[in-house]
mmCIF file of the N, C-alpha and C atoms, coordinates in Angstrom:
data_MODEL
# 
_entry.id   MODEL 
# 
loop_
_atom_site.group_PDB 
_atom_site.id 
_atom_site.type_symbol 
_atom_site.label_atom_id 
_atom_site.label_alt_id 
_atom_site.label_comp_id 
_atom_site.label_asym_id 
_atom_site.label_entity_id 
_atom_site.label_seq_id 
_atom_site.pdbx_PDB_ins_code 
_atom_site.Cartn_x 
_atom_site.Cartn_y 
_atom_site.Cartn_z 
_atom_site.occupancy 
_atom_site.B_iso_or_equiv 
_atom_site.pdbx_formal_charge 
_atom_site.auth_seq_id 
_atom_site.auth_comp_id 
_atom_site.auth_asym_id 
_atom_site.auth_atom_id 
_atom_site.pdbx_PDB_model_num 
ATOM 1   N N  . UNK A 1 1  ? 56.616 121.219 136.755 1.00 0.00 ? 1  UNK A N  1 
ATOM 2   C CA . UNK A 1 1  ? 55.728 121.611 135.093 1.00 0.00 ? 1  UNK A CA 1 
ATOM 3   C C  . UNK A 1 1  ? 55.133 123.390 136.242 1.00 0.00 ? 1  UNK A C  1 
ATOM 4   N N  . UNK A 1 2  ? 54.107 122.225 136.220 1.00 0.00 ? 2  UNK A N  1 
ATOM 5   C CA . UNK A 1 2  ? 53.464 123.755 137.243 1.00 0.00 ? 2  UNK A CA 1 
ATOM 6   C C  . UNK A 1 2  ? 54.418 124.607 137.372 1.00 0.00 ? 2  UNK A C  1 
ATOM 7   N N  . UNK A 1 3  ? 55.457 124.650 137.916 1.00 0.00 ? 3  UNK A N  1 
ATOM 8   C CA . UNK A 1 3  ? 56.042 125.861 138.106 1.00 0.00 ? 3  UNK A CA 1 
ATOM 9   C C  . UNK A 1 3  ? 56.406 126.623 137.333 1.00 0.00 ? 3  UNK A C  1 
ATOM 10  N N  . UNK A 1 4  ? 57.000 125.936 136.587 1.00 0.00 ? 4  UNK A N  1 
ATOM 11  C CA . UNK A 1 4  ? 57.699 126.036 135.941 1.00 0.00 ? 4  UNK A CA 1 
ATOM 12  C C  . UNK A 1 4  ? 55.978 127.678 134.246 1.00 0.00 ? 4  UNK A C  1 
ATOM 13  N N  . UNK A 1 5  ? 55.213 126.369 134.054 1.00 0.00 ? 5  UNK A N  1 
ATOM 14  C CA . UNK A 1 5  ? 54.091 126.799 133.861 1.00 0.00 ? 5  UNK A CA 1 
ATOM 15  C C  . UNK A 1 5  ? 53.220 128.329 135.014 1.00 0.00 ? 5  UNK A C  1 
ATOM 16  N N  . UNK A 1 6  ? 53.665 128.711 135.435 1.00 0.00 ? 6  UNK A N  1 
ATOM 17  C CA . UNK A 1 6  ? 52.770 129.606 135.932 1.00 0.00 ? 6  UNK A CA 1 
ATOM 18  C C  . UNK A 1 6  ? 54.078 130.273 136.163 1.00 0.00 ? 6  UNK A C  1 
ATOM 19  N N  . UNK A 1 7  ? 55.498 130.578 135.844 1.00 0.00 ? 7  UNK A N  1 
ATOM 20  C CA . UNK A 1 7  ? 56.015 131.304 136.037 1.00 0.00 ? 7  UNK A CA 1 
ATOM 21  C C  . UNK A 1 7  ? 56.643 132.119 134.636 1.00 0.00 ? 7  UNK A C  1 
ATOM 22  N N  . UNK A 1 8  ? 55.957 131.139 133.845 1.00 0.00 ? 8  UNK A N  1 
ATOM 23  C CA . UNK A 1 8  ? 55.809 132.038 132.532 1.00 0.00 ? 8  UNK A CA 1 
ATOM 24  C C  . UNK A 1 8  ? 54.676 133.427 132.731 1.00 0.00 ? 8  UNK A C  1 
ATOM 25  N N  . UNK A 1 9  ? 55.499 134.668 132.278 1.00 0.00 ? 9  UNK A N  1 
ATOM 26  C CA . UNK A 1 9  ? 54.537 135.532 132.079 1.00 0.00 ? 9  UNK A CA 1 
ATOM 27  C C  . UNK A 1 9  ? 54.384 136.422 131.034 1.00 0.00 ? 9  UNK A C  1 
ATOM 28  N N  . UNK A 1 10 ? 53.696 136.835 130.157 1.00 0.00 ? 10 UNK A N  1 
ATOM 29  C CA . UNK A 1 10 ? 53.353 137.483 128.906 1.00 0.00 ? 10 UNK A CA 1 
ATOM 30  C C  . UNK A 1 10 ? 52.818 139.036 128.889 1.00 0.00 ? 10 UNK A C  1 
ATOM 31  N N  . UNK A 1 11 ? 54.117 139.163 128.154 1.00 0.00 ? 11 UNK A N  1 
ATOM 32  C CA . UNK A 1 11 ? 53.907 140.813 128.541 1.00 0.00 ? 11 UNK A CA 1 
ATOM 33  C C  . UNK A 1 11 ? 53.943 140.868 126.738 1.00 0.00 ? 11 UNK A C  1 
ATOM 34  N N  . UNK A 1 12 ? 52.422 141.632 126.060 1.00 0.00 ? 12 UNK A N  1 
ATOM 35  C CA . UNK A 1 12 ? 52.328 142.058 124.916 1.00 0.00 ? 12 UNK A CA 1 
ATOM 36  C C  . UNK A 1 12 ? 52.746 140.248 124.226 1.00 0.00 ? 12 UNK A C  1 
ATOM 37  N N  . UNK A 1 13 ? 53.573 140.421 123.373 1.00 0.00 ? 13 UNK A N  1 
ATOM 38  C CA . UNK A 1 13 ? 53.377 139.613 122.617 1.00 0.00 ? 13 UNK A CA 1 
ATOM 39  C C  . UNK A 1 13 ? 54.470 138.985 123.011 1.00 0.00 ? 13 UNK A C  1 
ATOM 40  N N  . UNK A 1 14 ? 55.522 139.020 123.727 1.00 0.00 ? 14 UNK A N  1 
ATOM 41  C CA . UNK A 1 14 ? 56.815 138.285 124.816 1.00 0.00 ? 14 UNK A CA 1 
ATOM 42  C C  . UNK A 1 14 ? 56.201 137.234 125.511 1.00 0.00 ? 14 UNK A C  1 
ATOM 43  N N  . UNK A 1 15 ? 57.215 136.467 125.398 1.00 0.00 ? 15 UNK A N  1 
ATOM 44  C CA . UNK A 1 15 ? 56.984 135.438 126.560 1.00 0.00 ? 15 UNK A CA 1 
ATOM 45  C C  . UNK A 1 15 ? 57.670 134.910 126.937 1.00 0.00 ? 15 UNK A C  1 
ATOM 46  N N  . UNK A 1 16 ? 58.661 134.891 128.769 1.00 0.00 ? 16 UNK A N  1 
ATOM 47  C CA . UNK A 1 16 ? 59.794 134.987 129.237 1.00 0.00 ? 16 UNK A CA 1 
ATOM 48  C C  . UNK A 1 16 ? 59.307 133.666 130.785 1.00 0.00 ? 16 UNK A C  1 
ATOM 49  N N  . UNK A 1 17 ? 60.726 133.285 130.880 1.00 0.00 ? 17 UNK A N  1 
ATOM 50  C CA . UNK A 1 17 ? 60.481 133.170 132.254 1.00 0.00 ? 17 UNK A CA 1 
ATOM 51  C C  . UNK A 1 17 ? 61.637 133.152 132.845 1.00 0.00 ? 17 UNK A C  1 
ATOM 52  N N  . UNK A 1 18 ? 61.226 133.842 134.635 1.00 0.00 ? 18 UNK A N  1 
ATOM 53  C CA . UNK A 1 18 ? 62.268 134.307 135.608 1.00 0.00 ? 18 UNK A CA 1 
ATOM 54  C C  . UNK A 1 18 ? 62.479 133.174 136.479 1.00 0.00 ? 18 UNK A C  1 
ATOM 55  N N  . UNK A 1 19 ? 64.137 132.590 136.521 1.00 0.00 ? 19 UNK A N  1 
ATOM 56  C CA . UNK A 1 19 ? 64.669 132.604 137.775 1.00 0.00 ? 19 UNK A CA 1 
ATOM 57  C C  . UNK A 1 19 ? 65.474 133.366 138.336 1.00 0.00 ? 19 UNK A C  1 
ATOM 58  N N  . UNK A 1 20 ? 65.666 132.370 139.716 1.00 0.00 ? 20 UNK A N  1 
ATOM 59  C CA . UNK A 1 20 ? 66.149 133.125 140.732 1.00 0.00 ? 20 UNK A CA 1 
ATOM 60  C C  . UNK A 1 20 ? 67.744 132.004 140.799 1.00 0.00 ? 20 UNK A C  1 
ATOM 61  N N  . UNK A 1 21 ? 68.475 132.487 141.718 1.00 0.00 ? 21 UNK A N  1 
ATOM 62  C CA . UNK A 1 21 ? 69.764 132.007 140.879 1.00 0.00 ? 21 UNK A CA 1 
ATOM 63  C C  . UNK A 1 21 ? 71.083 133.080 142.646 1.00 0.00 ? 21 UNK A C  1 
ATOM 64  N N  . UNK A 1 22 ? 71.082 131.749 143.118 1.00 0.00 ? 22 UNK A N  1 
ATOM 65  C CA . UNK A 1 22 ? 72.649 132.895 144.454 1.00 0.00 ? 22 UNK A CA 1 
ATOM 66  C C  . UNK A 1 22 ? 74.098 131.774 144.239 1.00 0.00 ? 22 UNK A C  1 
ATOM 67  N N  . UNK A 1 23 ? 75.111 131.854 144.184 1.00 0.00 ? 23 UNK A N  1 
ATOM 68  C CA . UNK A 1 23 ? 75.898 131.167 144.612 1.00 0.00 ? 23 UNK A CA 1 
ATOM 69  C C  . UNK A 1 23 ? 76.166 130.326 144.902 1.00 0.00 ? 23 UNK A C  1 
ATOM 70  N N  . UNK A 1 24 ? 76.184 130.810 146.978 1.00 0.00 ? 24 UNK A N  1 
ATOM 71  C CA . UNK A 1 24 ? 75.689 130.723 148.614 1.00 0.00 ? 24 UNK A CA 1 
ATOM 72  C C  . UNK A 1 24 ? 74.937 130.651 148.936 1.00 0.00 ? 24 UNK A C  1 
ATOM 73  N N  . UNK A 1 25 ? 74.316 130.312 149.901 1.00 0.00 ? 25 UNK A N  1 
ATOM 74  C CA . UNK A 1 25 ? 73.271 130.867 150.813 1.00 0.00 ? 25 UNK A CA 1 
ATOM 75  C C  . UNK A 1 25 ? 73.126 131.816 151.219 1.00 0.00 ? 25 UNK A C  1 
ATOM 76  N N  . UNK A 1 26 ? 74.248 132.481 151.515 1.00 0.00 ? 26 UNK A N  1 
ATOM 77  C CA . UNK A 1 26 ? 74.473 134.036 151.902 1.00 0.00 ? 26 UNK A CA 1 
ATOM 78  C C  . UNK A 1 26 ? 74.530 134.369 150.541 1.00 0.00 ? 26 UNK A C  1 
ATOM 79  N N  . UNK A 1 27 ? 74.299 134.192 149.664 1.00 0.00 ? 27 UNK A N  1 
ATOM 80  C CA . UNK A 1 27 ? 74.650 135.824 148.375 1.00 0.00 ? 27 UNK A CA 1 
ATOM 81  C C  . UNK A 1 27 ? 73.599 135.642 148.633 1.00 0.00 ? 27 UNK A C  1 
ATOM 82  N N  . UNK A 1 28 ? 72.885 137.166 147.368 1.00 0.00 ? 28 UNK A N  1 
ATOM 83  C CA . UNK A 1 28 ? 71.848 137.532 147.233 1.00 0.00 ? 28 UNK A CA 1 
ATOM 84  C C  . UNK A 1 28 ? 71.059 136.240 146.077 1.00 0.00 ? 28 UNK A C  1 
ATOM 85  N N  . UNK A 1 29 ? 69.648 137.126 145.929 1.00 0.00 ? 29 UNK A N  1 
ATOM 86  C CA . UNK A 1 29 ? 68.575 136.122 145.143 1.00 0.00 ? 29 UNK A CA 1 
ATOM 87  C C  . UNK A 1 29 ? 69.588 137.328 143.478 1.00 0.00 ? 29 UNK A C  1 
ATOM 88  N N  . UNK A 1 30 ? 69.925 136.295 142.371 1.00 0.00 ? 30 UNK A N  1 
ATOM 89  C CA . UNK A 1 30 ? 69.521 137.211 141.004 1.00 0.00 ? 30 UNK A CA 1 
ATOM 90  C C  . UNK A 1 30 ? 68.379 136.522 140.232 1.00 0.00 ? 30 UNK A C  1 
ATOM 91  N N  . UNK A 1 31 ? 68.634 137.700 139.097 1.00 0.00 ? 31 UNK A N  1 
ATOM 92  C CA . UNK A 1 31 ? 67.469 136.958 138.896 1.00 0.00 ? 31 UNK A CA 1 
ATOM 93  C C  . UNK A 1 31 ? 67.798 136.623 136.946 1.00 0.00 ? 31 UNK A C  1 
ATOM 94  N N  . UNK A 1 32 ? 67.319 135.469 136.930 1.00 0.00 ? 32 UNK A N  1 
ATOM 95  C CA . UNK A 1 32 ? 68.138 135.528 135.997 1.00 0.00 ? 32 UNK A CA 1 
ATOM 96  C C  . UNK A 1 32 ? 66.882 134.866 134.532 1.00 0.00 ? 32 UNK A C  1 
ATOM 97  N N  . UNK A 1 33 ? 66.398 135.596 133.316 1.00 0.00 ? 33 UNK A N  1 
ATOM 98  C CA . UNK A 1 33 ? 65.234 136.080 132.729 1.00 0.00 ? 33 UNK A CA 1 
ATOM 99  C C  . UNK A 1 33 ? 65.264 135.675 131.100 1.00 0.00 ? 33 UNK A C  1 
ATOM 100 N N  . UNK A 1 34 ? 65.128 134.771 130.427 1.00 0.00 ? 34 UNK A N  1 
ATOM 101 C CA . UNK A 1 34 ? 64.853 133.617 129.662 1.00 0.00 ? 34 UNK A CA 1 
ATOM 102 C C  . UNK A 1 34 ? 63.837 134.753 129.169 1.00 0.00 ? 34 UNK A C  1 
ATOM 103 N N  . UNK A 1 35 ? 63.655 134.991 127.743 1.00 0.00 ? 35 UNK A N  1 
ATOM 104 C CA . UNK A 1 35 ? 63.211 135.571 126.684 1.00 0.00 ? 35 UNK A CA 1 
ATOM 105 C C  . UNK A 1 35 ? 62.889 133.982 126.176 1.00 0.00 ? 35 UNK A C  1 
ATOM 106 N N  . UNK A 1 36 ? 61.507 133.735 125.904 1.00 0.00 ? 36 UNK A N  1 
ATOM 107 C CA . UNK A 1 36 ? 60.655 132.716 125.000 1.00 0.00 ? 36 UNK A CA 1 
ATOM 108 C C  . UNK A 1 36 ? 61.214 132.495 123.181 1.00 0.00 ? 36 UNK A C  1 
ATOM 109 N N  . UNK A 1 37 ? 61.021 133.775 122.986 1.00 0.00 ? 37 UNK A N  1 
ATOM 110 C CA . UNK A 1 37 ? 60.916 134.244 122.242 1.00 0.00 ? 37 UNK A CA 1 
ATOM 111 C C  . UNK A 1 37 ? 62.825 133.699 121.180 1.00 0.00 ? 37 UNK A C  1 
ATOM 112 N N  . UNK A 1 38 ? 63.543 134.147 121.765 1.00 0.00 ? 38 UNK A N  1 
ATOM 113 C CA . UNK A 1 38 ? 64.734 134.146 121.080 1.00 0.00 ? 38 UNK A CA 1 
ATOM 114 C C  . UNK A 1 38 ? 65.899 133.055 121.533 1.00 0.00 ? 38 UNK A C  1 
ATOM 115 N N  . UNK A 1 39 ? 64.794 132.294 122.415 1.00 0.00 ? 39 UNK A N  1 
ATOM 116 C CA . UNK A 1 39 ? 65.813 130.740 122.877 1.00 0.00 ? 39 UNK A CA 1 
ATOM 117 C C  . UNK A 1 39 ? 65.736 129.818 121.391 1.00 0.00 ? 39 UNK A C  1 
# 
C-alpha cells in the first residue's frame, strides 16, 4: 500500500497511478497509467 501511495502523482486537480509491465523479462518496460478521476 505504501508503494502505491508513493506512486500517486498529483498534477493540478488530476491524480493518476503509473504502473510498468512487460510480458517477458527480456521485453522493454511499458507504462500503464490509471487516471483515478476516471476510474
